[in-house]
LUMGUVEX-312140 format. One record per residue: residue number from 1; x, y, z of N, C-alpha, C, O in turn; residue in three letters. Coordinates in nm, 4 decimals, decimal comma. Layout:
// residues N
{tivo = NUM; nx = X; ny = Y; nz = Z; cax = X; cay = Y; caz = Z; cx = X; cy = Y; cz = Z; ox = X; oy = Y; oz = Z; kolkol = ala};
...
This chain:
// residues 60
{tivo = 1; nx = 1,2196; ny = -7,0396; nz = 15,2292; cax = 1,2959; cay = -7,1311; caz = 15,3101; cx = 1,2526; cy = -7,2900; cz = 15,2853; ox = 1,3313; oy = -7,3835; oz = 15,3000; kolkol = met};
{tivo = 2; nx = 1,1420; ny = -7,3011; nz = 15,2532; cax = 1,1104; cay = -7,4499; caz = 15,2057; cx = 1,1934; cy = -7,5029; cz = 15,0906; ox = 1,2331; oy = -7,6194; oz = 15,0923; kolkol = glu};
{tivo = 3; nx = 1,2202; ny = -7,4216; nz = 14,9923; cax = 1,3108; cay = -7,4475; caz = 14,8838; cx = 1,4409; cy = -7,5078; cz = 14,9423; ox = 1,4813; oy = -7,6196; oz = 14,9105; kolkol = thr};
{tivo = 4; nx = 1,5022; ny = -7,4277; nz = 15,0282; cax = 1,6327; cay = -7,4627; caz = 15,0905; cx = 1,6182; cy = -7,5985; cz = 15,1651; ox = 1,7096; oy = -7,6809; oz = 15,1666; kolkol = thr};
{tivo = 5; nx = 1,5074; ny = -7,6161; nz = 15,2223; cax = 1,4884; cay = -7,7327; caz = 15,2993; cx = 1,4761; cy = -7,8600; cz = 15,2146; ox = 1,5314; oy = -7,9668; oz = 15,2406; kolkol = asp};
{tivo = 6; nx = 1,4007; ny = -7,8361; nz = 15,1154; cax = 1,3953; cay = -7,9392; caz = 15,0018; cx = 1,5205; cy = -7,9660; cz = 14,9380; ox = 1,5571; oy = -8,0818; oz = 14,9179; kolkol = arg};
{tivo = 7; nx = 1,5910; ny = -7,8627; nz = 14,9036; cax = 1,7306; cay = -7,8938; caz = 14,8403; cx = 1,8142; cy = -7,9568; cz = 14,9497; ox = 1,8878; oy = -8,0483; oz = 14,9127; kolkol = his};
{tivo = 8; nx = 1,8156; ny = -7,9287; nz = 15,0597; cax = 1,8905; cay = -7,9852; caz = 15,1636; cx = 1,8723; cy = -8,1392; cz = 15,1821; ox = 1,9635; oy = -8,2213; oz = 15,1920; kolkol = asp};
{tivo = 9; nx = 1,7289; ny = -8,1651; nz = 15,1853; cax = 1,7026; cay = -8,2999; caz = 15,1963; cx = 1,7310; cy = -8,3940; cz = 15,0655; ox = 1,7577; oy = -8,5136; oz = 15,0770; kolkol = leu};
{tivo = 10; nx = 1,7220; ny = -8,3259; nz = 14,9386; cax = 1,7577; cay = -8,4110; caz = 14,8439; cx = 1,9097; cy = -8,4155; cz = 14,8285; ox = 1,9663; oy = -8,5060; oz = 14,7671; kolkol = leu};
{tivo = 11; nx = 1,9728; ny = -8,3142; nz = 14,8869; cax = 2,1167; cay = -8,3455; caz = 14,8761; cx = 2,1615; cy = -8,4382; cz = 14,9708; ox = 2,2536; oy = -8,5147; oz = 14,9420; kolkol = gln};
{tivo = 12; nx = 2,1058; ny = -8,4408; nz = 15,0832; cax = 2,1312; cay = -8,5514; caz = 15,1803; cx = 2,1112; cy = -8,7129; cz = 15,1256; ox = 2,1776; oy = -8,8140; oz = 15,1483; kolkol = arg};
{tivo = 13; nx = 1,9999; ny = -8,6915; nz = 15,0507; cax = 1,9555; cay = -8,8219; caz = 14,9888; cx = 2,0675; cy = -8,8662; cz = 14,8911; ox = 2,1069; oy = -8,9828; oz = 14,8888; kolkol = ala};
{tivo = 14; nx = 2,1131; ny = -8,7780; nz = 14,8177; cax = 2,2129; cay = -8,8086; caz = 14,7142; cx = 2,3410; cy = -8,8584; cz = 14,7817; ox = 2,4058; oy = -8,9562; oz = 14,7444; kolkol = glu};
{tivo = 15; nx = 2,3725; ny = -8,7708; nz = 14,8967; cax = 2,4934; cay = -8,8365; caz = 14,9799; cx = 2,4933; cy = -8,9712; cz = 15,0249; ox = 2,5942; oy = -9,0415; oz = 15,0203; kolkol = asp};
{tivo = 16; nx = 2,3697; ny = -9,0145; nz = 15,0738; cax = 2,3321; cay = -9,1395; caz = 15,1445; cx = 2,3308; cy = -9,2395; cz = 15,0234; ox = 2,3715; oy = -9,3533; oz = 15,0466; kolkol = phe};
{tivo = 17; nx = 2,2895; ny = -9,2099; nz = 14,9008; cax = 2,2860; cay = -9,3066; caz = 14,7804; cx = 2,4486; cy = -9,3167; cz = 14,7510; ox = 2,4903; oy = -9,4307; oz = 14,7305; kolkol = asp};
{tivo = 18; nx = 2,5335; ny = -9,2205; nz = 14,7474; cax = 2,6766; cay = -9,2388; caz = 14,7171; cx = 2,7342; cy = -9,3216; cz = 14,8278; ox = 2,8061; oy = -9,4170; oz = 14,7979; kolkol = arg};
{tivo = 19; nx = 2,7093; ny = -9,2940; nz = 14,9509; cax = 2,7683; cay = -9,3850; caz = 15,0346; cx = 2,7095; cy = -9,5320; cz = 15,0472; ox = 2,7791; oy = -9,6177; oz = 15,1016; kolkol = gln};
{tivo = 20; nx = 2,5872; ny = -9,5628; nz = 14,9999; cax = 2,5384; cay = -9,6795; caz = 14,9837; cx = 2,6001; cy = -9,7572; cz = 14,8710; ox = 2,6138; oy = -9,8794; oz = 14,8749; kolkol = ala};
{tivo = 21; nx = 2,6335; ny = -9,6880; nz = 14,7794; cax = 2,6888; cay = -9,7573; caz = 14,6638; cx = 2,8418; cy = -9,8096; cz = 14,6982; ox = 2,8927; oy = -9,9162; oz = 14,6634; kolkol = arg};
{tivo = 22; nx = 2,9003; ny = -9,7033; nz = 14,7767; cax = 3,0457; cay = -9,7485; caz = 14,8057; cx = 3,0397; cy = -9,8621; cz = 14,9124; ox = 3,1268; oy = -9,9491; oz = 14,9119; kolkol = gln};
{tivo = 23; nx = 2,9440; ny = -9,8630; nz = 14,9991; cax = 2,9352; cay = -9,9639; caz = 15,0976; cx = 2,9022; cy = -10,1099; cz = 15,0240; ox = 2,9568; oy = -10,2139; oz = 15,0607; kolkol = ala};
{tivo = 24; nx = 2,8110; ny = -10,1040; nz = 14,9215; cax = 2,7812; cay = -10,2307; caz = 14,8536; cx = 2,9035; cy = -10,2761; cz = 14,7604; ox = 2,9223; oy = -10,3959; oz = 14,7390; kolkol = ala};
{tivo = 25; nx = 2,9754; ny = -10,1901; nz = 14,7126; cax = 3,0981; cay = -10,2392; caz = 14,6368; cx = 3,1901; cy = -10,2894; cz = 14,7340; ox = 3,2666; oy = -10,3792; oz = 14,6987; kolkol = glu};
{tivo = 26; nx = 3,1953; ny = -10,2414; nz = 14,8623; cax = 3,3005; cay = -10,3133; caz = 14,9619; cx = 3,2211; cy = -10,4414; cz = 15,0177; ox = 3,2710; oy = -10,5051; oz = 15,1105; kolkol = met};
{tivo = 27; nx = 3,1201; ny = -10,4728; nz = 14,9723; cax = 3,0535; cay = -10,5799; caz = 15,0363; cx = 2,9870; cy = -10,5726; cz = 15,1480; ox = 2,9372; oy = -10,6746; oz = 15,1957; kolkol = gly};
{tivo = 28; nx = 2,9737; ny = -10,4430; nz = 15,2128; cax = 2,8919; cay = -10,4284; caz = 15,3456; cx = 2,7542; cy = -10,3992; cz = 15,3020; ox = 2,7160; oy = -10,2853; oz = 15,2750; kolkol = asp};
{tivo = 29; nx = 2,6732; ny = -10,5153; nz = 15,2951; cax = 2,5382; cay = -10,4954; caz = 15,2387; cx = 2,4312; cy = -10,4358; cz = 15,3458; ox = 2,3338; oy = -10,3651; oz = 15,3198; kolkol = leu};
{tivo = 30; nx = 2,4713; ny = -10,4794; nz = 15,4642; cax = 2,3752; cay = -10,4314; caz = 15,5650; cx = 2,3868; cy = -10,2811; cz = 15,5807; ox = 2,2835; oy = -10,2177; oz = 15,6019; kolkol = ala};
{tivo = 31; nx = 2,5127; ny = -10,2131; nz = 15,5716; cax = 2,5301; cay = -10,0785; caz = 15,5859; cx = 2,4661; cy = -9,9990; cz = 15,4475; ox = 2,4126; oy = -9,8883; oz = 15,4528; kolkol = thr};
{tivo = 32; nx = 2,4819; ny = -10,0726; nz = 15,3343; cax = 2,4298; cay = -10,0192; caz = 15,2131; cx = 2,2739; cy = -10,0095; cz = 15,2140; ox = 2,2179; oy = -9,9107; oz = 15,1666; kolkol = ala};
{tivo = 33; nx = 2,2035; ny = -10,1159; nz = 15,2698; cax = 2,0642; cay = -10,1370; caz = 15,2779; cx = 2,0141; cy = -10,0072; cz = 15,3830; ox = 1,9211; oy = -9,9318; oz = 15,3541; kolkol = ala};
{tivo = 34; nx = 2,0880; ny = -9,9984; nz = 15,4988; cax = 2,0550; cay = -9,8849; caz = 15,5936; cx = 2,0621; cy = -9,7569; cz = 15,5219; ox = 1,9755; oy = -9,6732; oz = 15,5475; kolkol = arg};
{tivo = 35; nx = 2,1582; ny = -9,7288; nz = 15,4309; cax = 2,1829; cay = -9,6051; caz = 15,3766; cx = 2,0956; cy = -9,5834; cz = 15,2707; ox = 2,0726; oy = -9,4659; oz = 15,2423; kolkol = leu};
{tivo = 36; nx = 2,0401; ny = -9,6745; nz = 15,2038; cax = 1,9531; cay = -9,6683; caz = 15,1049; cx = 1,8013; cy = -9,6343; cz = 15,1775; ox = 1,7181; oy = -9,5646; oz = 15,1194; kolkol = ile};
{tivo = 37; nx = 1,7833; ny = -9,6796; nz = 15,2807; cax = 1,6589; cay = -9,6517; caz = 15,3543; cx = 1,6639; cy = -9,5009; cz = 15,4024; ox = 1,5605; oy = -9,4353; oz = 15,4151; kolkol = leu};
{tivo = 38; nx = 1,7874; ny = -9,4504; nz = 15,4279; cax = 1,7883; cay = -9,3137; caz = 15,4876; cx = 1,7644; cy = -9,2156; cz = 15,3697; ox = 1,7017; oy = -9,1107; oz = 15,3851; kolkol = gln};
{tivo = 39; nx = 1,8165; ny = -9,2542; nz = 15,2535; cax = 1,8104; cay = -9,1868; caz = 15,1371; cx = 1,6593; cy = -9,1708; cz = 15,1000; ox = 1,6098; oy = -9,0603; oz = 15,0777; kolkol = ser};
{tivo = 40; nx = 1,5898; ny = -9,2868; nz = 15,0948; cax = 1,4504; cay = -9,2944; caz = 15,0593; cx = 1,3559; cy = -9,2044; cz = 15,1461; ox = 1,2574; oy = -9,1469; oz = 15,0998; kolkol = leu};
{tivo = 41; nx = 1,3992; ny = -9,1977; nz = 15,2868; cax = 1,3392; cay = -9,1203; caz = 15,3809; cx = 1,3536; cy = -8,9871; cz = 15,3545; ox = 1,2543; oy = -8,9159; oz = 15,3701; kolkol = glu};
{tivo = 42; nx = 1,4731; ny = -8,9302; nz = 15,3119; cax = 1,4993; cay = -8,7917; caz = 15,2728; cx = 1,4173; cy = -8,7658; cz = 15,1570; ox = 1,3495; oy = -8,6631; oz = 15,1582; kolkol = cys};
{tivo = 43; nx = 1,4125; ny = -8,8472; nz = 15,0511; cax = 1,3231; cay = -8,8093; caz = 14,9362; cx = 1,1892; cy = -8,7962; cz = 14,9622; ox = 1,1193; oy = -8,7130; oz = 14,9043; kolkol = glu};
{tivo = 44; nx = 1,1424; ny = -8,8838; nz = 15,0576; cax = 0,9944; cay = -8,8827; caz = 15,1007; cx = 0,9572; cy = -8,7648; cz = 15,1625; ox = 0,8489; oy = -8,7118; oz = 15,1378; kolkol = arg};
{tivo = 45; nx = 1,0610; ny = -8,7053; nz = 15,2637; cax = 1,0265; cay = -8,5873; caz = 15,3267; cx = 1,0272; cy = -8,4603; cz = 15,2370; ox = 0,9459; oy = -8,3683; oz = 15,2458; kolkol = arg};
{tivo = 46; nx = 1,1278; ny = -8,4685; nz = 15,1519; cax = 1,1281; cay = -8,3544; caz = 15,0497; cx = 1,0132; cy = -8,3523; cz = 14,9653; ox = 0,9580; oy = -8,2443; oz = 14,9441; kolkol = ala};
{tivo = 47; nx = 0,9701; ny = -8,4575; nz = 14,9145; cax = 0,8272; cay = -8,4624; caz = 14,8558; cx = 0,7079; cy = -8,4064; cz = 14,9180; ox = 0,6087; oy = -8,3671; oz = 14,8567; kolkol = gly};
{tivo = 48; nx = 0,7270; ny = -8,4055; nz = 15,0603; cax = 0,6109; cay = -8,3518; caz = 15,1477; cx = 0,6099; cy = -8,2119; cz = 15,1725; ox = 0,5183; oy = -8,1526; oz = 15,2295; kolkol = gly};
{tivo = 49; nx = 0,7183; ny = -8,1584; nz = 15,1263; cax = 0,7336; cay = -8,0058; caz = 15,1346; cx = 0,6477; cy = -7,9320; cz = 15,0467; ox = 0,6214; oy = -7,9794; oz = 14,9362; kolkol = leu};
{tivo = 50; nx = 0,6002; ny = -7,8196; nz = 15,0835; cax = 0,5391; cay = -7,7326; caz = 14,9786; cx = 0,3845; cy = -7,7246; cz = 15,0164; ox = 0,3417; oy = -7,7790; oz = 15,1182; kolkol = gly};
{tivo = 51; nx = 0,3093; ny = -7,6587; nz = 14,9348; cax = 0,1473; cay = -7,6658; caz = 14,9532; cx = 0,0961; cy = -7,7892; cz = 14,9601; ox = 0,1514; oy = -7,8681; oz = 14,8836; kolkol = pro};
{tivo = 52; nx = 0,0126; ny = -7,8316; nz = 15,0230; cax = -0,0735; cay = -7,9499; caz = 15,0311; cx = -0,1819; cy = -7,9147; cz = 14,9403; ox = -0,2460; oy = -7,8115; oz = 14,9602; kolkol = gln};
{tivo = 53; nx = -0,2081; ny = -7,9930; nz = 14,8409; cax = -0,3168; cay = -8,0004; caz = 14,7444; cx = -0,4554; cy = -7,9794; cz = 14,7962; ox = -0,5389; oy = -7,8983; oz = 14,7561; kolkol = val};
{tivo = 54; nx = -0,4661; ny = -8,0803; nz = 14,9070; cax = -0,6163; cay = -8,0891; caz = 14,9532; cx = -0,6518; cy = -7,9602; cz = 15,0407; ox = -0,7687; oy = -7,9272; oz = 15,0605; kolkol = leu};
{tivo = 55; nx = -0,5513; ny = -7,8954; nz = 15,0875; cax = -0,5899; cay = -7,7574; caz = 15,1506; cx = -0,6237; cy = -7,6597; cz = 15,0512; ox = -0,6650; oy = -7,5512; oz = 15,0920; kolkol = gln};
{tivo = 56; nx = -0,6139; ny = -7,6780; nz = 14,9362; cax = -0,6187; cay = -7,5611; caz = 14,8218; cx = -0,7688; cy = -7,5826; cz = 14,7704; ox = -0,8339; oy = -7,4909; oz = 14,7204; kolkol = leu};
{tivo = 57; nx = -0,8186; ny = -7,7161; nz = 14,7881; cax = -0,9615; cay = -7,7279; caz = 14,7169; cx = -1,0604; cy = -7,7026; cz = 14,8114; ox = -1,0667; oy = -7,7552; oz = 14,9226; kolkol = ile};
{tivo = 58; nx = -1,1457; ny = -7,6121; nz = 14,7597; cax = -1,2574; cay = -7,5730; caz = 14,8414; cx = -1,3703; cy = -7,6698; cz = 14,8588; ox = -1,3979; oy = -7,7300; oz = 14,7551; kolkol = lys};
{tivo = 59; nx = -1,4354; ny = -7,6971; nz = 14,9532; cax = -1,5433; cay = -7,7815; caz = 14,9763; cx = -1,6679; cy = -7,7274; cz = 14,9069; ox = -1,6826; oy = -7,6053; oz = 14,9010; kolkol = pro};
{tivo = 60; nx = -1,7538; ny = -7,8053; nz = 14,8567; cax = -1,8829; cay = -7,7665; caz = 14,8171; cx = -1,9816; cy = -7,7297; cz = 14,9028; ox = -2,0921; oy = -7,6971; oz = 14,8593; kolkol = arg};
């Protein structure tokens, strides 16, 4: 299920990026900036899914 969640987040990031490019081409820079931030947030959240490395390391 995490793979699906990660895929969905990355797909949303791509969609936001595409929309941001269109908004920038039309001169709507405020909307483009907002969409870029949403895209980056999706990428950040996708990167946080999966096993956490710190939880796998045994303390000495």
